[in-house]
N, C-alpha and C positions, 0 to 999 in steps of 0.2 A: 375630339370629344365625342361621347357618345350622345346621339341625338334621342331625345324623347320620343316614343312611340305612340302612336294615336290611333284608336279602332275607327274604322268605318265600315257601317254594314251595307257593302256594296261592291261589285266586281271591280277590279282594278285592272289597267292595261298599260304600259309604257306609251308615252306619248299622248296619254289622255288627260284634257282639262275639265276639271269639276268644280262646283261650289261645295264647298264643305257643308255638312249639316251643322246646325247652330251650335250644339253643344261641343263639338271638335272645333268649330271656329273660335268658339271663345275660350277654349282649352289654350290653343296655341298663341292666340291674339292678347289675351287678357291675363292669362295665368302665365304663361311661358314669355310674353311679351315678344313674341316673333312680329317681323312686319315683312312688307313686300321684298323679294330678293332673298330670304333666309330659307335655308333648308330645314325640312323636316322628314319625318318617318311614318309611313301610314300601313296600316296591316288589317285584314278582313277575315282571317282564320283559315286562309287556303294554303298556309304553309310557305308564304313569302313575306318580306319586307319590301316595301316600296318606298324608294328614296323620291321625294317630291321637292319641288320649289314653290314659294307663296309667290302669287302674281297680284292681281288686283285685289286691293281691300278696300272695303268700305264699311259704313256703319252698321249694314244688313247683310253683306256678303263678303266672303274669303274665297278666293280663287286660287288653285293649286294646279299644277303640272306635274304627273309622273314622268320621271327620268330616268329611272332604273329599277330593276327589280332583282332580289337576291333571294334564292333558297335559303331558308332557316332550318339546320338541323339541330333541334334542341329537345325533340321528344325522346320519352325515355325507351327503350325496347321492352320495358316491363309495361303492358296495359293493365293499369289497377282501375276497375270501377269501384268506387266508394259507396255502397249503400249504408246510409247514415240516418239514423234515428233524428228526426228532426229536433233541434235544440232550440231555446229561446234566444231570439234576438241577435246579439252582438256575438253570442258563443258560435252560432250557425254560420254567421259571415266570417268568423275567424276560421272555422273548418275549412270552408269553400277556399278562402283566401290562401292559407298556407298550403293546402293539399294540392292546390294549383302551382304553387311554388314548387312544390317537392316533385310534380309530373305525373298527379292523378291524371287519367285518360277520360273519365266520365264521373258523374254524380247521379244517384238514385235516392233521393231525399224519401222516408218512409215514416208513417204513423205506425205505432202498435200499442199493445195494450195498455202499457204504462207511460206513453207519451203524456208530457205536460202540455205540449202545444197542441192546440184544436184549431184547424182551418176548414172554413167553409168555402166555397167554390170561388167567391170573390176575393177573399183575403189568399187564398191559394195562388190565385193567378198574379195578385201583387207580389207576393213573396217570391213567385218564381222568376218574374221580371228582375226584382231587387237581385237574387241570388245570381242570375245571369251577370247583371251588371258587374257584382263583386268578382266574378271570375274574369271577365275581361279586362277588369282594371288589373287582377294580379298577372294576367297574360302580359299586359302593357309594361308592366313592372320588371317581370322576370324574365323578358324575351322571347316567351312562346308566341310562336305565331299559327299553332292550332290551339283553339280555344275548346277545352272540354265540355262536352255538352252536359246540361241540367235537366233532369226529366223532370215532369211535372209530379208534384208529390203524390203519393199512392199509399193505401193500406199496405202493410207487409206483406200479408198474404197473397194481395193482387200483384205486387212487385216481384214475389218470387216467381211468377210465371212469365215475366217479361222477357221475350225472345231474344233481347241484346244482352241477357245477363251471361257472363262467361260461366263454362263448365266447370274449371277450377273455382271451388268456392268455399270461403271460410268466414266463421264469426269468431270475434274476439271472445275468449272466456278465461279468466285467471285460473280456472280449475281443470283445464285441458291438459292432455299430456303433449299434443304435437306443439314444437317450437320452430320459430322461424330459422333458427341456427342450422336444423337438420330438415328443413323441408326441402322436398325436392318435387318438382312439376315438369310436367313435359310440354308446356304451353307458356308463351308470353303473356296470357291474358288469363286475369284471375280476378274475382269478387272478393272483397272485404266488408263484412256486416258489422255495423258498430251501433251498438243499443243507445236507447235514449237516455236523458238524464236519470230516470228512472230503472233503467236497466232492462234487461229482456225478462219477460215474464217465463213460466212453464210453458204456455201455451205458444208464444212467441218461438222458444227453443224446438219445440216439437215441429212448428211448420218451418223452422229454417233446415231441421235435420231431416225432415221428408222431402224438402227441395234439393237434397245433396250437401249442404254446407258441413264442414269439419270445424269443430273447435279448435281455435290458435291460441296458444298462450304467450302472451309478451314477457312475462318474469311474474315475480311472487306479488306484486302490489298492484291495487284495484285502481285502475285510472279513470279520471273523469272522461265523459263524452268527447269534450274538446280536445283531450288529448291523447286518447286512445287511438282513433284513426291517423293521427298525424305521426304517432310514434311507430304505429304499423307500417306505414307506407315508408317511413326514413329508414327502418329496418328493413324491409323488402327490398328498397333501391340500393341498399348498400350490400345485402347478400346476392342478389339476382339482377340488379338493375344499373343505374350509370352514376351512383353516388359513391364516392370514395376513390 
């Protein structure tokens, strides 16, 4: 039986005994109905799954012992950074969740000229924490032991200067001539830019092209922002990655 995996934001080592954080303890004891002596799997994003056994349990504490560690090999050979125009509410959650399941390596939320979502500093901080939680939950479900980082939301022009942005860069454009079926790149790391619900403006496109982004066409139909990036990642993984 496959054990449910639980995220722990701390270093883990074999033989270690630790009290679980409240949210992890609640998940194991109250949601999964585990009890003393039961096995569970913990992960912290370092590329391993840690088999643990539940020890002392009380109303306020759940102690576990790490008894084994296993290297997890589920990361795609294709390192895709999704530069995503910020979408509203559940649409953004869907993009992050499914792109994580499909193997995206990193996320850069951006605001652009036609963005419908406007975030002040306080809201941006809260949304970032929420988005990171969405990605962690998707890693728990999909078996990934490395969690894709979610960058703090930035204006498009600022994000395009980010030093972590891969050199192979593409933006989705239904009018472009370059297609994924004929795409040839000499690096496993690439960035895909997807516009917000209002699409890229002429100014946005100029900024993308000036930053070295090339138009990439998925097909003849215009896709919504919550569909386009997921379709692109799926097609790239099939063509150059580990799906199929």
